[in-house]
N, C-alpha and C positions, 0 to 999 in steps of 0.2 A: 292530075285528077285521077283518083282511083276508079277502076271499074267495080261493078256490083260484086263480081266474083272475087276481086282482090279483097273487098271488104268482108266478105263471108270467110275467106281464107284467113284473114287476120284474127278472127275470133276462133275458128276451127283450124288452128295452126299446128297440131301434133301430126306427124306423118302418118300415111296409111300404109297397110301391108300389102296392098295390091296395086295394080296399075303400073308396074315397073318400079315401085318405090320400096321394094323389100329390103334393099340394103340401107336405105335412109330410115326405114322403120327399125330395123335392127339396132342400128347405132343409137337410135333414140330411146329404145326400150331396154337395151342391155344394162345400163348403169342404174336402172331404177330398182328400189326395193319394194316388195309387196307387204301390205298391211293385212293381217289376218285376225279374225276374231275366234273365240273358243267354238269347238265343235263344228267348224265350218271349213271345208276344204277349199273354198273359192276366195280369192282376195277381195278387199273392199277399198283399197287405196294404193296409191303409188307415191313413195318418198324419194326425194333426191338425196345424194350422198352426203351433202353439207348438212342437211337436216338430221340425218341418222348420226352423223359424227358429233353434232353439237347438242342433240337431245340428252338430258340426264336421265337416261332409262332407269326405272326402278325395277325391283324384283318381280313385279307384276307383268313385265314384258320379257319375252325370250328374244334376243337378238341373234340371228342365225346367219353369219357372214357367208357360209358355204352356199346357201341357197338365196342370199340377198332377201331374207324374210324377217319381218317383225311380227311376233304372235303375242297378242294379249292373252294372258294365261288365265284359265278357269281357276279360281282360287279353291283351294281344298277346305273342307269343313264348314262351309257356308251354304245353306239351303237357298239363300237369296243372292246367289252368285251373280246374277245379272246386275243387281244394284251394286255389288262390289266391282264390277267391271266399270261401271259409270264412275265410281269413286276412283278407280285407278287412273283413269283418264284425267279426271279433275286434279288429282294429286300430282301427276306427272307435269301438266301445264302450269300448276302452282310453283313446283320446284324449277321449271324452266324460267318462269318469270323472276323468281327470287335470285336465280343465278345470271339474269340478263342474258340468257343463251340466245335469244332472238330479239334484238333491240326494237325491231320493227313490229313486234307482236302487239304491242299497246296494252292498255289496262284490260283487266278481266271484264268481260261482259256477261250479263246474266242470261242473255238470249243464247239458245243452243239449236243446233241443227241435227237432225237424225242422221244416223249412219244408214244411207239408203241401201236396201236389200239385205239388212241384217236379219237373222233369225230370232231376234229378241229386241226388246225396246231398249235401245242405246243411242246416245247422242254425244256430241262434242261441241265445245264452245265455238260460236260462229267464227270468231277471228282466228281460230286454229285450223279450220278444216283443210285450208290449203296446204299446211304443214304435212298432213297425212294424205293429201292428195285424193280425198274421197269426193264423191259426187255432191256438188251443191245444187239445191233446188231453190227456184225463185218463181215469182208470178209477176207478170208485167201485163198492163192494160193500155192499149193504145186508144186515146180519146180523141175524137174527130167530130166535125161538123160538115154536113153536106149543103152546098150552096143551092140556090134556085136553079142554077144551070147543071147541078148534079156533080160538080167537082168537089174535092176534098180539102178541108182546112184542118190541120192538126194542132192540138195544143201540145207544144214541146217545152219542157223546162231545161234550163241550164244549171248544172250543178255548181254549188258554191266553190269559189276559188280557194277556200280553205279546207275544203273536204279532203280526207286522207286518201281517198281512192278516186282516180280519174277526175281531178278537180277541173272545173270550168267547162266540162264537156256536156254534150247534149244527152237527154235522157227520154224515157218514157214519162207520160203524165203521172202514171201510177205504177210503182214497181217496188219490190222488196222480197226478202228472203223468207221461204216457208219455214216457219219455226218448228221445233220438236212438238208434236201433238197437234199441230194445225194442219188443215187441208189448204190446198191451193186457193180455193175460192174464199175461204175465211181470212186468208192472207190478203187477198185483193180487197175485201170489204174493210179490213182493218186499215190497210195502207191508203185506201182512197179517202178515208176520213182524216188520217193523220197527215197526209202530204197535200191533199188537194181540197179538203173540206167538203167532199162530195157526201151526200146524205146515204145512209146504209140502204134505205128503201129504193133510191134511184139505182144503186149499184146492183142490188138483188133483183130488181125487176128488168133492168136494161142490159146489164153486162152479158156478153155472149162469149162462151167458151170456144176456142179456135185451135185447140191442139197444143203442140209443143214445138219448141226449137231446142236442139241438142248440139253440143260441140265437146271437143277436147282441146283445151287451151293451155299454153305454156305462158305463164305470167310474165309481164315485163315491169319496169319501174312505175309505170302509171298506176298499177293495181295497189300500190302502197305498202306491200309487204315484202317478204323475201323475194327476190327475182328468180325466175326460173322454176317456180313451183308448179306442179301438175294440177290442172283444174278441169276435170270432166264436169259438165254442167247440164242441167235441163231447166227450161223455163216453160211454165204453164201460161198460155196466152189468152188474153180476153180483149174483146173490142168493145167500146162503148161509144154509141152516137149520142151527142147532145145537141140541143138546139142553139141557135145563134145568140140566144139571151144568156147563155152560160159563159162566164168570164173566170178565168183562173188566176189567182194571185198566190205568191208563196205563202205557205202556213208555217213552215219550219225553216230553220237557218241553213239546212242542208241545200235549199233551192235558192238560187240567186234571182231567178226571174222566170216567167212563162211568156212564150210568144205563140202567136198564131201564124202558122207557116202553111203555105200551099204546097202542092205535090212537087212542083219545080224546086222551091226553096228547100224542101226536105231532101230531094235527090241531090242538089248541089251541096248541101251540108254533109250528106253521107260520102259523096265523092271526095270531098276536101278533108275527111277524117275528123269531123267535129263531134261525131256521136261516140259515146262509149261503145267498145266493140260488141258486147252482147246486145245492147240496145239497137246498134246498127243492124244486127242480124234479124231482130224482131221487126225492125221497120221494113227490111227487105222482104221478110216473110209476108208481112201485111200487103206489100205492093204485089207480091205474086198472088196471094189469095183473092185480091180485089182486082186482078186484071190490069194493074198498072204496068207491071213487068210481065211480059208474055214470051212465049217461045219465038214469036215473030220479031220481038224487039231486041232480044238478047241471044246471041249465039250460044252462050254458056248457060242457058236456062236449066237444062237437065242436071249438069253438074252443080248449080247453085242450089236447086231443089234438094238434091242428094246430100249436100254438104250441111244444109240447115237441118237435116234429120239424121245425124250420125249415130251409128250404134255405139253405146257407150261401153267402156271396157270392163265394167263391173255389173253385177246383178242390180236390176232396178225394182224388183218386186220383192 
């Protein structure tokens, strides 16, 4: 059985540069390549060596082995150079697919994620963000009912066994990636309708924004893509209390089933590793915010709270 701190560390598993881990951090960061955008001295992603070696870089990118840097070039002679940068990323990924450079990349998806912290409007196809190691953004909503005794009952979905990422694992009732041009709350409203058939009016009136959870994760085979990719991430959190008359049933094939679980059942599922790692972090954050996990009940309370709100390695604004 895992401890709650073990669970948080499984999601936030990139070494820290402090607390006596300097050498471990140096070994982890040294082989990574940095991804840069035009006219911007700060990097926006970390690429691993195997991705750099296999990516069919076009002339729009400058590959600098000396400094382990990939620079997206500002095209000459185009006033709409920002649009050209977006086109360059699309063209690169199209070429990578045509050459089957990354067999696990999958088919092209129209959904794009913004490159967080960029100084202009630029995005990358959702399935490819991990290849570039940029910050991924999502929005998750924990849905629960309070009993007459005041205890919590949570609506917990189980992901389909055929899903390409974290198949068969437990999730939040409502969760999704924040798409290009979308706010976190708009994402929650959209996903609530698509995944759980919740009315827009209910979500807009009752959902409560509860901050964020952040991490820096090195992906494993369960993530469905190339193993060992860098995944800094932020989730915008929401809580939604519903009445006992509300019953959840799967709307999409991505969800195998919904089950109503009490606090002890959720805690046991967390400790047994049944939750998708990021969703486990969200559940632990809920437990902390609502006083289910306290400093008195957990010796590692302070470290858990800190690890759930890690400073990310790239600009987030």
